[in-house]
C-alpha positions as CSV (number, residue, x, y, z in Angstrom):
1,X,-3.0,50.8,25.2
2,X,-2.1,50.9,21.3
3,X,-4.6,51.9,18.7
4,X,-4.7,51.2,15.0
5,X,-5.8,52.8,11.9
6,X,-6.8,50.4,9.4
7,X,-7.1,51.6,5.7
8,X,-8.5,49.8,2.7
9,X,-7.1,51.9,-0.2
10,X,-7.5,52.0,-4.1
11,X,-4.9,54.0,-5.8
12,X,-6.4,56.5,-8.4
13,X,-3.2,58.4,-9.3
14,X,0.1,56.8,-8.9
15,X,2.1,60.1,-9.1
16,X,-0.3,61.8,-6.3
17,X,-0.3,58.6,-4.4
18,X,3.6,58.8,-3.9
19,X,3.1,62.4,-2.7
20,X,0.3,61.3,-0.3
21,X,2.3,58.3,1.0
22,X,5.5,60.3,1.6
23,X,3.7,63.1,3.6
24,X,1.5,60.7,5.4
25,X,4.5,58.6,6.4
26,X,6.4,61.7,7.8
27,X,3.4,62.8,9.9
28,X,2.8,59.2,11.2
29,X,6.5,59.0,12.3
30,X,6.2,62.4,14.0
31,X,3.4,61.2,16.1
32,X,4.8,58.0,17.3
33,X,3.0,55.9,14.8
34,X,4.5,52.7,13.0
35,X,3.4,50.8,9.9
36,X,2.5,47.2,10.6
37,X,1.2,46.5,7.2
38,X,1.7,48.6,4.0
39,X,0.3,47.0,1.2
40,X,1.4,43.5,0.2
41,X,-0.4,40.5,-1.1
42,X,-3.8,39.7,0.3
43,X,-5.3,36.3,0.7
44,X,-9.1,36.1,1.2
45,X,-10.1,33.4,3.5
46,X,-13.8,34.1,4.1
47,X,-16.5,36.6,3.2
48,X,-17.0,39.0,0.2
49,X,-14.6,41.6,1.2
50,X,-11.7,42.0,-1.4
51,X,-9.7,44.9,-0.8
52,X,-6.8,45.9,-3.1
53,X,-4.4,47.2,-0.5
54,X,-4.5,47.2,3.3
55,X,-2.5,49.6,5.5
56,X,-2.4,49.2,9.2
57,X,-0.6,51.7,11.4
58,X,-0.2,51.5,15.1
59,X,-0.2,54.4,17.4
60,X,0.7,54.6,21.2
61,X,-2.9,55.1,22.1
62,X,-6.4,56.7,20.8
63,X,-5.5,60.1,21.9
64,X,-2.3,60.1,19.9
65,X,-3.9,58.7,17.0
66,X,-6.7,61.4,17.1
67,X,-4.0,64.0,17.3
68,X,-2.2,62.7,14.3
69,X,-5.4,62.4,12.2
70,X,-6.3,66.1,13.0
71,X,-2.8,67.5,12.6
72,X,-1.4,70.2,10.4
73,X,1.3,67.7,9.3
74,X,-1.3,65.2,8.1
75,X,-3.2,67.8,6.7
76,X,-0.3,68.2,4.0
77,X,-1.1,64.7,3.0
78,X,-4.8,65.3,2.8
79,X,-4.4,68.0,0.2
80,X,-3.7,65.3,-2.5
81,X,-5.6,62.6,-0.9
82,X,-8.8,62.5,-3.1
83,X,-6.7,62.7,-6.3
84,X,-4.3,60.1,-4.9
85,X,-6.6,57.4,-3.8
86,X,-10.1,56.4,-2.3
87,X,-10.4,54.5,0.8
88,X,-12.3,53.2,3.9
89,X,-10.5,54.2,7.1
90,X,-11.2,53.1,10.7
91,X,-9.8,53.5,14.2
92,X,-9.7,50.8,16.5
93,X,-8.7,50.5,20.0
94,X,-6.0,47.6,20.7
95,X,-5.8,45.5,23.7
96,X,-3.3,45.8,26.6
97,X,-0.4,43.5,26.6
98,X,-1.8,42.2,30.0
99,X,-5.0,40.9,28.4
């Protein structure tokens, strides 16, 4: 069953963000993840939530997602994360295609 990383980000430093983004993307691909949403326009329909940029990454399952998040490959991206951006980040379990 797929699992998803959902991130609401605010870029702090454009140059550091490009470094983070490149490193994160390489690690995501290595762990079988793929981007479903990577920024783009946001249209607020309800509520008070007003994110600046949303990123959604799909992984094959929760275990693979957790392995990526704790991986040495992703740790390289985390080295510049605090300079590059601030964010809210969640992991959610998907539903099977049979549901």
